[in-house]
TIFIVO-392062 format. One record per residue: residue in three letters; x, y, z of N, C-alpha, C, O in turn. Coordinates in steps of 0.1 Angstrom, whole numbers, plus 5000, padded with zeros to 4 digits. Each point is the difference from the previous one (the first is absolute). Layout:
BEGIN
ALAXYZXYZXYZXYZ ...
END
This chain:
BEGIN
MET206005537021500550124990501049964993501149965005 SER498650054983501349974987501150125003499950115006 ALA501449834985501050085001499750154995500650105003 VAL498349904987500050114992499050095010500150125002 GLU498949815004499450075009500650095010499650115002 HIS501449815003501050065013500650124994500250105007 ILE500249894980501050114995499050125000500350115005 LYS498749864990498750125001499850055009500150135000 GLU499749815010500050045013501150095006499650095008 ILE501549884990501150075003500050164991500250115005 GLU499449864984500050144994498950065001500050124997 ALA498849835009498750075004500850105013500150135000 ALA500349785008500450085014501150094998500050115007 LEU501049874985500850114997499450134991500850104998 SER498249904996499150104995499150055009499050074998 GLU501549885014498650065011498549944997499150085002 ARG500749824994498649974997499849905011501049945004 PRO497650045002500049925011500249864998499549954990 VAL501349975019500149855001499849985012500050095008 GLN499649784995499949925010501149955007500149875002 ARG500750235003501449975008500350095011499650125000 ASP501149825010500350115010500950114993500649994990 ASP499450125020500750104995501649985000500850064992 PHE499649865019501349984999500649904989501250014997 VAL497949894996500149944986500250114990501050004993 VAL498050085006500450094989501150085000500750024991 ALA499450035020501250105003501549904996500950044993 SER499249845012500949904995500149984986501150004994 TRP497749984998500050004986500850084994500749974991 ARG499250175015500350134995501450015000500650044990 ARG500049925023501550015001500549904991501050034994 CYS498549835004500849914992499950064986500949954993 ILE498350145001500350024988500950144998501050014994 GLU498350115015500750125000501549995008500950084996 GLN499449855014501250005008500949904994501150034996 HIS498449865004500849874998499949964985500449894997 GLY499150174994499749964986499949854995500649944991 LEU498350015019499749884994498949974992499150095002 ASP500649834989499149974992499249905002500449895000 PRO498250135002499049895005499849884987499649885002 THR500850174987499649894990501249914998499949914991 LYS501350105016501149944999500449895014500850035009 PRO498549854991500349955014501249965003500649934992 THR499950115021501549965004500149915008499350015010 PRO501749864988499849905010500750045014500750105000 ALA499049845011500650025012501450025002500649904994 TYR500350185013501250034999500549935014499650055011 ILE501249854988500749955014501450064997500550014989 LEU499950035023501550075001501149874998499849885001 PRO501350174995501149885002500349995014499650095008 GLU501049804996500349975013500850075006499949995012 ARG501150104983501150075005498950135006500050025012 GLN499150044979499550115003499049955011500050065011 LEU499349864986499149945014500750015012499650075009 ARG501549864992500749985010500350135008499950005012 HIS500450104981500150145004498850075007500150065010 HIS498849914983498550045006499849935014499750075010 GLN500649794990499849965010500850025012499649995011 GLN501950044986500750035011499450125006499849995012 GLN499950144981499750125006498549995010499650085008 ALA499649804988498749985006500349875011499149955005 GLU502150004997499949885006499650035014499449905006 ARG500750225002499549995016498750024999499349945009 LEU500050134982498450004999499649864998499149955006 THR501650004985499749854994499949895009499149925000 SER502150085010500149935012498950005011499649915007 ILE500050234993498950015011498749964994499149955007 ALA500750084980498349984994500249844998499049935001 ARG502150014996499749874994499049875007499149934995 SER501350085018499049915006498550015000499249914998 GLY500550225005498750054997499449974987498849974998 LEU502150054993499749964986499749874997499249974991 GLU501449945016500149864996498549955009499449904995 ASP500250175016498850005004498750024992499049944998 LEU501450184998498850074987499949914990498849984996 PHE502149984999500149914987499149885002499149964992 GLN501249985019499449865006498350035001499249915000 GLN500550235000498850015001499350014987498849984999 VAL501850064992499450054987500649914989499750034988 ALA501149885014500649894990498949934993499949984988 SER499149985022498949904995499150084990499049944996 GLN501150194999499150054994500950064988499650094993 ASN501849855006500850024987500650155002500650054990 TYR499450025021500750125001501649995001500649915006 VAL500050184987501450015001500350135008499350105000 LEU501849905008500450105010501250054995500949934998 LEU499150215000501450054995500150115011499150075004 LEU502349934999500550135006501050084991501049954996 ALA498750175002501050074992500450125005499350065008 ASP501949994988500850105004499350124996499049994993 ALA501650155012499250124997500450024986499550104995 GLN501449834997500050034985499149914993499850034988 GLY499649865019498849924992501049874998499549914993 VAL501650075013500449854995499749905012500250035012 THR499349864985499749905007501149925008500549904995 VAL499850145017501149945007499549895009500949955007 ASP497950014994499549855007498849984994499350084995 TYR500649795007499049974989499349845007500849925004 PHE497950074997499249875004499249974989499250094997 GLY501049794996498949954989500049834999500749935006 ASP498250054986500049845001500949954989499850034988 ALA501549885018500949974989499449914987500649984990 ASN498349975012499349924991499650094987499649954990 PHE500650195011499450074991501150124995499850114994 GLU501549835012501050094999500450074988500450115000 ASP499349814987500350044988499150134996500450104995 ASP498249865007499050114999500250125006499750114994 LEU500849885018500250125012501250064993499950135000 ARG501149834996501450064996499450074987500350124999 ALA499049834991499550084988499150115004499950104993 SER499549875017499150105002500650165008499450115000 GLY501749845006500750095007499850005017500450085008 LEU498949824996499749985012500749905007499549895005 PHE502050174994501449905003500950105007500050135000 LEU500849805006501050065007501150094989500649944991 GLY499650185010500950064992499150084991500650094993 SER498349895005499250094993499950164999499850065011 SER500349994979499850165003498750044998499349974990 TRP500150115019498450065001499950124998498950045001 SER502050054995500050125000499250064989500249964989 GLU499050155014499350044988500650034986499449994989 ALA501950055012500850034990500249884991500250004987 GLN499849885021500449874994498849944995500049964988 SER498950015020499249914997498550074999499049934999 GLY500950215002498650084997499449985015500749965010 THR498050074989499250005011499949875008499749914993 ASN500550075018500049885008500050045015500350115004 GLY499449785003499850035015501350045006500050115006 VAL501149834993501250075004500350104997500550075009 GLY499549974976500250144995499150115005500550115003 ALA498149864998499050095004500350055013500050125004 CYS500249775005500250025014501350095004500050085009 ILE501149904982501350095003499450164996500150105007 ALA499349894979499750154996499150075009500050125001 THR499149795008498950095006500350005014499650105007 GLY501149794999500550015013498949935009500149985012 ARG498649994979499049925009499849844994500649954990 ALA498549985020499849884994498950014989499150095000 VAL501049814991499350004989499549864996500449905008 THR498750074980499849894994500050024985499250074995 VAL501749874998499950034987499649884994500949914997 HIS497850064999499549904996499649984984499250074994 GLN501549834999499949954985500150134989501150034996 GLU497950035000500150094992500450135006499950094992 ASP500449945019500550085006501350034996500550115000 HIS500249764997501450014995500150084988499050004992 PHE502250065004500350074987500349914990499650014989 ASP501349885015500549944991499249874997499649935009 LEU500150044976499349894999500649885007499149935007 HIS502250024993500549905007499549965012499649895003 HIS500250235007499649995011498749975005499849965012 VAL499050074978498750045001499349865008499050015007 PRO501649854991499649895008500150035015499249955008 LEU501750134998500349995013499050115008499550094994 SER500349865018499650085010500950025012500549915007 CYS499850204995501150065010499450105011499350094996 SER501049885018499650065011501550075008500749925007 ALA499650194993501550055007499550095011499050075000 ALA502049915011500050115010501350035001500949914998 PRO499350245005501450055003500449975014499149995009 ILE502349984995500650005011501150115002501050024993 TYR498750055016500850125003501249995011499949915009 ASP501250164991501049985009499550095011498950074999 LEU502049935011499950095011499850154998499250065007 SER501450004983500050124998498950054990500050114995 GLY499249805003498850024989500249994985499050034993 SER502349935000500549974990499349854997499849905008 LEU499950104978499449874995501449895001501050034995 ALA498849855012501049934998499849884993501049944997 ALA497850004999499749874994498450004998499250065006 VAL500649864984498649984997499449865001500449934991 LEU498850015017499349875000499049994989499350104996 ASP500749774998499050014991499549835001500849915001 VAL497950074997499349874997499650024987499450104997 SER500849794993499550004987499549854997500449915006 LEU498850094984499349904993500349984984499850104993 LEU500749815003500249964986498750054993500050074990 ARG498649875015498850024994499249995013500349935009 SER498550174991499150025010498850014996499850024988 PRO499049975020498650054997500050114995501050075001 GLN497849974992500050124990500150105008501050065001 PRO498049995008499650105008501250065009500549925008 LYS500050204990500950065008499949985015501049965006 ALA497850054998499649995015500349875006500049995012 THR500349904980500449875007501550005006500549915007 GLN500150234989501550015008499950095010501050075003 ALA497949955003500050095013500649945012500750065008 LEU499049814993500849925011501450014995500750045009 ALA500049934982501150004998500950125002501249995003 LEU498050134994500550135003500150025014501050045005 HIS497949925002500150025017501149935006500850055008 MET499449814986501249925004501250055000500849985009 VAL499650094980501350054996500450135010501150035003 LYS497650045000500150145006500349955014501150055005 THR498249865002500249945012501349965002500550025011 ALA500349904978501049905002501350155000501150005007 ALA498550104983501250084997499950115013501050085001 ARG498049945008499750095014501049905009501050055006 ARG498949834995500649935009501649984997500850015009 ILE499449974980501750014996500550135004501050005006 GLU498550104992500050165006500349985014501150035004 LEU498149915002500049995017501049935002500850055008 ALA499549854987501349895005501250094995501049995007 ASN498950074984501450074995500150095011501150025004 LEU498050065001500450125011500249925011501050035006 MET498549874998500549955012501149955000500750005011 ALA499749954980501749944997500850094999501249985004 GLU498550154990500950094999500450095010501150045003 MET497849985004499750115013499949935014499350055009 SER501449844993499649925013500850075012499849975012 THR501250134984500850045008499550165006500750085007 HIS497849954986499450125002498849965006499849885001 TRP499450225005498450005004499349964986500350054989 VAL499049865011498949984987498750005009499649935010 LEU499650174982498350005005499549944988500450044989 ARG498749875014499049944992498950025003499749995011 PHE499350054980498450055001499049944993500249954990 SER498850065013498949954989498850085005500050065011 ARG498949954981498950095002498949915010499050055005 ARG501549824995499149935008500849915008500949944996 PRO498650065018500849965012500249854998501149965001 GLU498149964997500349864995501249954994500549895005 PHE500050194983500849974993501250075002500849974991 VAL499650105018501250075002500949925006501150054998 ASP498849865009501149875004500449924991501249964998 VAL497650034993500249864989500250034986500649934993 ASP498850175003500150044986499850164998499050044995 PRO502150045010499750145002499950064984500449934990 ASP499050205009499950074988501550044995500449974989 GLY500450115020501250064998500950005011499749965011 ALA501350094987501250035010500950104999500050074989 LEU500749955021500950104999501249985006500049925010 ALA501050144987501349975009500550135004500050094991 ILE500549935022500150155007501150005007500049915008 ASP501150174990501150025007500050055013498950035004 ASN501849995004500050065015499550135000499450035011 SER500750054980499750155000498650014996499550125000 GLY499749774996498949984999499750054981499050054996 THR502149934998499950024986499449874994500349895006 ILE498950114982499749904992501149974991500450084992 ILE500149805010500949974990499949864989500849964992 GLY498050005012499449914991498749984998499550015011 ALA499649974978498849965000499649944989500550014989 THR498249915013499749914991498850094991499550115003 ARG500449844985499250094990498550015009499650115004 GLN499849794999498750045007500150075015499050055005 ALA502149954999500350105013499750134995499050065004 GLN501949994986499850114992498750034995499750115003 ARG499749844992498650034997499150035013499350105001 ILE500849825006499150025013500450155008499250085005 LEU501849934994500750105009499950164992499950105006 SER500149894979500350124994498850004986499850104993 GLY499649785006499349994988500849974987501250014999 PRO497949934991500949944988500550074993500849964991 VAL499050195010501050104990500750095012500850084997 GLY499049905014500450105011501749995002500749914995 SER499950175012501550015001500549875005499349925005 ALA502250064992500449885006500450025013500150115005 VAL500049795003499850005018501649985003500650055009 VAL500149874983501549975005500750135001500050074990 GLY500749945022500750115000499250135009500550115002 LYS498149855002499150085008500249955014500649905002 LEU498950185007499849965012498749925001499150024992 LEU500849895018499049905003498650105003498950004994 ASN501650105016498850075004499550104989499250085003 SER501449914986499250084989499149934996499150074995 PHE500649805006498849924995499249935009499049944997 LEU501450065015499549905012499950085012501050085002 ASP498249925007499950065010500949915011499549955010 LEU501850054987500749905007501650055002500650044991 GLU499949945021501450034999501049905001499549895004 ILE501750114994500949874999499949935015499849885001 ASP500250215011499949965013498849915002500149915008 ASP498850104985498749945002499949854996499249915003 LEU501950084987500149864993499849885008499249914997 PRO501650085015500249875010498649975005499849895004 THR499250204995498849985008498949944987498949995003 PHE501449994986499749934988500249854998499849944990 SER500750015019500649835000498649935001498850055003 ARG501649814994498949915002499349985013499049945002 SER501850125008499349965014499050095003499549995011 ARG500050114981498850074999498849944989500449974988 PRO498350015016499049964992500250084988500450125001 THR499449834985500050064989499050134998500350094992 ARG498549925014498950095000500650135009499650124998 GLU501349855009500650115010501250064991500450105004 ARG500049874987501150044992499750084988500449994988 CYS498850095017499750094984500650135005500350045011 VAL499950014973500750104998499350114989499849984988 PHE500150145018499450124988501050054991501150045002 LEU498449944987500850084988499750145001499050055006 LYS501950034987499650144999499050054994499650115003 SER499749794987498650014992499049985010498850034996 GLY501349925014498849955009499849855000499449955009 ASP501049994981499849845000500649915013500750065008 VAL499049824993500649945011500849884993499749944989 VAL501250035017500749854996500549925014500250065010 TYR499949824989500449935009501449964998500449954989 ALA500550085023501449974997500549895009499449965009 HIS501850004986500949895007501550074999500550024988 ALA500250005021501350065002500949875003499749915008 ILE501650084984500849885001501350075005500550094992 ALA500149895018501350065006501249964992499949894995 PRO501150175002501149974991500749905006500150005012 GLN500649914982500649885001501550045000500550094993 PRO500249835018501650044999500449984986499549924992 ALA501650185008500650034985501049884998500349984988 THR500249955021501049885000499349894992500749934994 ARG498150065005499549894989500250064984499849924991 LEU500550195007499850064986501450014998500250094991 ARG500949855013501450024999500250004981499349934993 LYS501650145004500250014986500549854997500649925008 LEU499050054981500749854993500550044988499350024990 PRO502250015010500650034989500149914990499850064990 LEU500349815008499949934989498849974993500149994988 SER498550005020498849994995499750104990499449954990 ALA501050185011499950084989500449944986499350014990 LYS501749955012500549934987499349874995500149974988 LEU499149955019499549904998498750034989499350105000 SER500549794991498650054992498949955007500149955011 ASN498750064983498849985009499949895004499749985012 ALA500749924978499649855003500849955013499649915007 PHE501750154996500749995012499750085011500049955011 ALA499750184987499850105010498949975010500050045011 THR499049874981498949985007500249895013499450005011 LEU501549934986500649905012500850045009500449925008 HIS500050214993501250075008499050085009499050084996 CYS501549895017499450095012501450065010499950065011 GLY500949924985500950045007501449925006501050065004 ASP498849834995501049915005501050004989499649994988 PRO502250015017500950034992500549884991500450004988 LYS499449865023500249884992499149974990500549954989 VAL498150065012499050014989500350084988500049974988 GLU500350175016500350084988501449994992500350044989 GLN500549905018501149944990499749874992500549984989 THR498649925018499549904992499350074989500349964988 LEU498850135014499150064987501050064988499750004988 SER501450055018500750084990500649894992499850014988 LYS500849885018500949914993498849944990500249994988 ALA498949985019498849934989499750074988500249954988 GLU499550185014499650104989501149984988499749994988 ARG501850025017501049994990499849884991500250014988 LEU499449855020500149894994498849964993499849894994 ALA499250215006498649974992500149994986499249934993 ALA501850155002499750024987501049884990499949994988 ASN500849955019500549894991499549865006499249985009 ASP501449914984499849895002500649915010499949874999 VAL500850195011500749935010499149955009499250085005 PRO500949774997498949965012500250045014501250015005 ILE497850005000499950055014499549935010498849984999 TRP501849975013499649935010500050085012501050055006 ILE497449974998499850075013499749925011499349904998 THR501250135014499949925011499350095011500250124999 GLY499049825011499350065009498949935005499249924995 SER500950115020498849915004498750034997499750104995 SER499349805008498550024993499650125007500450025012 GLY498850074978499250095004500950154999499550115004 THR501849854991500950124995500050104990500550115000 GLY498749824989499750064990500649964987500050074990 LYS500549805009500849954988499250014987500650054990 GLU498149925010499250004987500150154996500450034989 ARG499150075022499950134996501350064995499950084991 LEU501349895014501050054992500549954985500650074992 ALA498949795007499949964988499350064989500350014988 ARG498350035018499250074991500750144997500150054989 ALA500349995020500550164998501350004990500350094992 ILE500349805008501249974991499449964986500750024990 HIS498049925009499249974987499650144995500250044989 LYS499150055021499550104996501050104994499750084991 LYS501549925015501150104994500649964989500650084992 ARG499349785004500749944989498850024988500350054989 ASP498749925012498750004991498849935004499849884997 GLU499450195010498749965008499049964986498949975002 ARG501450034989499149974991500249864992499249934992 ALA502150055013500449844997499649915012499750055011 PRO500249814983499449905011500950005015501250005000 PHE498049995009500549945013499649915007499050015007 VAL501649874992499549875002500549945012501249985002 VAL498049995005500449935015500049865002499049934997 VAL502050015008499949835001500449985014501150025005 GLN497849945000500349945016500649875000499449904998 CYS502150105005500649884997499649905012500349884999 ALA499250165012500049925010498749935003499749945010 ASP499250104978498949945001499349904992498849985000 PHE502249964992499649894992501349884999501250034998 PRO498449865003501149884998500650014986499550054990 GLY501849895011501050014987499450004986500250094992 ARG498849795004499549984987499150114997500150074989 HIS499149965019499050145000500650124997499750064989 LEU501349985020500650124998500950014987500050114993 GLU500649775003500849994987498950054990500250104992 THR498549835008499050034987499750165003500250084991 ILE499549945020499550145000501250104996499650114996 LEU501649885005501250064996500050014985499850104994 PHE500549785001500349974985498849944993500449954989 GLY498650045013498849934993500149864996500849945007 ASP498549994985500149864995500150014986500350104993 ASN499449775004500149964984498950054992500049984988 SER498850095020499050064991500450134992499350064991 GLY501749985014500550154992499750095011500350124996 ASP499349885015500150095009501550045006500749915004 GLY499750214996501450015005500250045013501150055003 GLY497749945005500350015013500050155005499650094992 LEU500849945020500050125006501250064996500050124999 VAL501349804997501150054994499750084986500650104998 ALA498649864993499550034989499450165004500750104997 ARG498149895009499450135004500750105004499650124999 ALA501649845009500750115006501050084989500650105003 ARG499749844984500950074992499850144997498950054997 ASP502250025004500350145000499750065013500250125001 GLY499449825009499450065012500749945012501249984999 VAL498249995012500949975011499449865007498849995003 LEU501849934999499749865004500450015015501150035003 PHE497849945008500450015013500049865009498949955003 LEU502150015000499949885007499850005013501249995004 ASP498150025004499450005014500549875007499849894995 ALA500950135017500549885005500649904991499749884998 ALA501550204994500749914992500749895005499949894994 ASP500750115017500949925009499049865002500649905002 GLU498150124998499349875002499549924986499249925000 MET501550124989499849954989500549844999501249985003 PRO498049944993500449855001501449994991500450104993 ALA500249785009501549974992499550014988500450094993 THR498749835001499949984985499850144995500850024991 VAL498250085013499850114994501350085001500250084991 GLN500649915019501350085001500749974988500550094993 ALA499749775004500849974988499350054986500850074993 ARG498249925003499550064989500150145000500250054989 LEU499750045021499950134999501650054997500350094992 ALA500749815016501250064997500249994988500750094995 ARG498949804995500249974987499550134992500750064991 ALA497949965013499350124993500850125000499950074990 LEU500949975022500850134998501049984997500950065005 THR499549864986501549964992499650104987498950064998 ASP502149944995499950104985499049914992499350064991 ASP500749835009499649934986498449955007499049974993 GLY500850045023498649935002500149885001501149955002 ILE497949964999499749885001498949944990499150084996 ARG500949804999498949964992499149935007500449925008 PRO498350104989498849945008500049874993500749964991 THR498349985017500049864999499449984983500249894994 SER499250185000499450004989500849984989499749944990 GLY501750135013501150004990499850134990500650014989 ALA498750075016499650124992501550115002501149955003 ASN498650194996501050085003500450025013499249985009 PRO502050064994500649995015499150125007499750104995 ILE500149855019499350115009501150085005500949935005 ALA499350204995500750085005499450115007499050064995 ILE501550005018499050075006500750134996501250035001 LYS497750064993500350134996499250105008499250084995 ALA501149935017499450065011501050055011501049935002 LYS498850185004500950025015499449935010498850005002 ILE502149935004499849915007500350065016501250035005 ILE497549985003500350065013499449885010498949975001 SER502349995006499649885011499950045015500750095003 ALA498649865006499950075011500049825013499649884999 SER501050195012500049895009500050085013500350125001 THR499449785010500050075013501249975009500250025012 VAL500849924978501249995009501150054990499750044989 PRO501849965015500850054991500449914989499949885002 LEU500550164985500249944991501249895001500149904993 SER500750125018501249935003499549895010500949925003 GLU497850065003499749905007498749924990499449895004 CYS500450154987499049924991500649864996501249994996 GLU497849885004500549904996499649974983499049954996 MET501950104995499550024986501449954994501050025007 ARG499049934982501049964989500950144999499550114999 ASP501949885002500650095000499950084983500050124998 ASP499949794995500150074984498550115001500050114995 LEU499049835012498650104998500550105009499950114995 ILE500649885016500350105011500950154992499750125001 PHE501249824991500950094992499450084991500550114998 ARG498049834994499550054991499050095008499950124994 LEU499649865016498750075005500750115009499350105003 GLY501949895001500450085011500850114995501150035005 GLY498550034987501050104990500250105009501250045000 ALA497850025007499950135011499349955012499149914998 CYS501250125013499049975012499950125004500950095001 LEU497549925004499750125007499449945013499449894999 ASP500650185012499649965012498950105007500350125002 LEU498749845002499150055008499949995014499649895003 PRO500650195008500249975012498549985008499050054996 ASP501049885014499149985007499450155005500750105002 LEU498149895001499350125005500750055014500250115003 ASP500249775005500550035013501450094998500350105008 ASP500349874983501350064996499950134995500950075001 ARG497749964993500250134992499750135012499549995011 THR500850144982500250125008498850084997499650105006 ASP499749844983498750104995498549965004499150034993 ILE500849915018498649955003499150105000498849974997 ASP501650185007499150095000499650024987498850024997 GLY502249974993499550064987499249894994499150034992 LEU501149865011499149884994498750035006499150034992 VAL500649975021498650045005499650104994499049974993 ASP501450165005499750114995499249964984498950034996 LYS502249904998499749984986498749924999499150014991 ILE500849885019498849884997499050085005498949964995 MET501050145013498750065006499850134991498850055000 ARG501950024992499950084990499149934989498950044996 LEU501849844999499349954989498649955002499250004991 ALA500649955023498849965003498950085000498849974998 GLY501750175006499350115004499550054985499150084999 ILE501649884989499550074986498949874998498950034994 ALA501249855010499049924995498549975009499049934998 SER501450195012498949965012499350165003500650114999 PRO498349895004499350145002500750065013500150125001 LYS500549805008500450055009501750064998500549954990 THR500150135017501350044999500549975014499550055010 PHE501749874991500549935015501150085004500750074993 THR499449905020501150095007500249915011499149935004 ILE502250055001500349925012500750075010500750104998 SER499049855016500550075009501749955005500349884997 GLU500550205009501049985002500549905008501149964997 GLY498249975013500049895008499749884992500549895003 ALA498650124984499849904991501349974992500349884998 ARG500350234997501149994993501149935006500749914994 SER499550125018500949965010500149845002501049945002 HIS497850024998499749895003500349894986500449884998 LEU499350214993500249934985501749984997500649914993 ARG500050195014501450004996500949895010501149964996 ASN498250015015500749925009499449854998500549895005 ARG498650114989499349854999501249924990500750064992 ARG499349815010500349914989499349954991498849975001 TRP501950034986499149994988500649874991500650014990 PRO499149865017500449894993499250014984500749954991 GLY498150105005499350004990500650114990499749994988 ASN501050095017500550124994498950114996499150045007 ILE501250014980499350114994498549944998499050075001 ARG501049814996498549954998499349995012498850035001 GLU502049925010499150015014499850125007499250015009 LEU501750104985499950155004498650044992499050055007 ARG500949934983498950054990498749945005499050085001 ASN501049805003498749935004499850075014498950055003 THR502049955005500050065013499050135000499050005005 LEU501750104986499450114997498650034995499250095004 ARG500749814986498749974996498849955010498950024998 VAL501749915013498949955011499750145008498850045002 SER502350035001500250125010499050114993499250065008 MET500749974977499250094994498349955000499150075003 ALA500849814995498849935002499350045012498950054999 LEU501849935013499850005012499650165006499250025009 SER501550094982500150125004498850064992499950004988 ASP498950065022498850044993500150144995499350044991 ASP501750045014500150144997501150024990500050114994 GLY501049785003501150034994501250025009501150014995 PHE498950005017501050025012500349865005499349935008 ILE502050044987500649865007500450055013500550115000 ASP499549825010500749995014500449845003499649904995 ILE501450105014500649875003498949895004500249884999 GLU498350185005499349885003499249964987499149915002 HIS501250154985499449944990501149894992499649934991 ILE501650085013501049894993499949865007500249975012 PRO499549944979499749855004501449965005501150064998 LYS498749825009501149945004500749924989499449984989 PRO501949985014500649914988499249874999499649945009 VAL500350024979499549874996500949885003499549895001 ILE501750125000501049935002501150035012501050064997 HIS498849905015500950015010501349895001499949895006 PRO501150164988501349944998500549955013500150065011 LYS500349804986500649925014501150075005500750064992 THR499649955020501350065006501149894997499849884998 ASP501650175002500949915000500349955010501049934998 HIS498550065014500149955012499049885006500149935010 ALA498850084979499149895003500749865002501049964994 ALA498449965014500649865001500149924990498949984994 GLY502249975002500149914990499750024987500049914991 TRP499750235006499850104986501149964988499649974988 VAL501650025017501250004991500349844995500349974988 ALA499449955023500049864996498849954993500049914992 ASP499150155012498549954992500350044985499949914991 LEU500650225005500250044989501049924991499849984988 GLU501349975020500849944992499749854996500449954990 ARG498749985019499449904998499149984988500149914992 CYS499050205007499150024989500750004987499649944990 LEU501850165011500450014987500949874995500249984988 SER500349935021500749894999498749914993500249964989 GLU498850025017498949914994499550014988499449914994 CYS500950235003499350054987501150014989499850074990 GLY501349885012501250004993500650134995500650014989 TRP499050085022500450174997499450054988500550084992 ASN498149865008499450084988499250125006499049975007 ILE501350154992499450105008498650034996499350055009 SER500449934979498550024998499249895005498850025001 ARG501649875002499349875006500050035015498949985004 VAL502150075004499950045013499150135003499450015010 ALA500650094981499050115001498649954998499150045007 ARG500649874983498649945000499749935013499050025006 LEU501849894997499649935015499950105010499149975008 ARG501450144994499950085011498950154997499750095008 GLY500049894979498750085000500850154998499350105002 VAL501749924995500950155000500750004984500149914992 ASP500350225006500750034987501349945000500649995011 ARG499949984979501549954998500850105007500949955007 THR499050194992500750105005500249995013501150015006 THR497949955001500049985018500949895002500650005011 ILE499649904980500749895005501550024997500949945005 HIS499250154986501450054997500450095010501250005004 ARG498050095001500050105009500449915016500950035007 GLN498449894994500349905012501549935003500749995010 MET499449964978501349924997501250115002501049965006 LYS498850174989501150075004500250055013501150005005 ARG497750035000500050035013500649895012500550035011 ALA499249844984500549895007501549974998500549925007 GLY500250134983500949964994500449864994501149964999 ILE497549984996499949924992500550004984499650094992 ARG501349815002500350014988499949884994500449905006 ARG499250104981499549874991501349944998501050054994 PRO499049805010501249924997500550014986501049934996 
END
């Protein structure tokens, strides 16, 4: 359809002549002209909010974004091969989270399928996000359904996400820059965003209302424990204090009265005292409940969790979304994150220390996101390459390739295992970090590093075997991540890992108090990485989503005890034979460098 034909079709619709468009599209066209004063003959480029305004919208939506993000990453992996872009917009239509192919970044930004784009109807005319906000329901706006000629090539399927009180909180959208002509080709995309939005609402209710009774239910018994239709939160008086959108529709119909604030027995033949009998201990087909309408649903009641796990986190409320997602309640971690956020905006180099698996790269990426996530984030694994190879990787060669240093310009250069950098590379890096930079071997212009440098090691900076001048240049500010064994927030980490897994999975997971106690008291030499993998195995072994102690696998590594015969002498001998090269000792013993450092500390062995 040409631009002239598109404009004529809009004119026909406004004159109430028949057109082959959905009613909501025609209604949106009318609002665009009569309420918003838009002109279909004047294409308007996509509008991207300035950074400060975007940050405000992201901060307002950060809790929902953190709950949704893992599931959205999984959804994007499913649709990325079909060239879809995934947007999460707030209730004002501003994109606060985004997943797209970086190879098409310029095209996506130009089309508005990008972080910070405004998709309100008043700004962009008829579109998926705007129509979803206006109608409160899932829609597909396909090609010429769009009002603005600038957006006609797009196809957008969007679904609303509601908060626990029934108000619109966000919109989930999958879009294509270009798509097959028939609108029917987007039916699967619409189904996927509707399903993902429903699961995000479920995860949000489970996270917000875990200290209250939660009743999940489904019209089919085989899905009630793994992928329920809806859920309610109920207080001790039997009053409904939270509900997913689908739960409200099942109980009172699509245009029925609100359920929040009403008694549970107003909608279900069920009392608060009956809830304990609807646990997983009973077969699903025996857990049927009659609605007042006469319909039947199958239910699963989840008992309140102890309130101590949800203690207030005073500083985390002040953290931006980039850092709040890393916080689960440990005060040491919270102080580190607060410090990292203040350091993110300037060019002061940062050195992160922490054992393997504590999240050093995740913290570096959070700093990058806070700083400017659209800028490059370049990772250099310093321990993986010999000196000459690493030098070429970093600085390029005489062919004109500037190496990773050049690629990181105006972004972040993350030097992982920086203390393992060969001496020759240390010397060249130290010169590159001076004001004048260094001259490449070809005699061209000096190479200077124009990026924020974040380094990481598993040992404190004071114990790193590096050139003093390089240590002074890289160690501008030091951040320390504690071992999981020293953290106080293991319950929060368990809840977060399971919640995020629940978004990506058709199951919703719960864990027994006995299993929690086991996880709290267990040693974690692999830190958060080991905890995450342990929970993944536990979730895979749980058929119904309920994790008990028998589902938790045994530790992969059993640390040697301090009293094993000859243990200290054997370690000292190995260190001496290897010239006190910690990496070589770790490779010989088949463990991580962190393990060797921990064993040395426990045995009182110090490097000569």
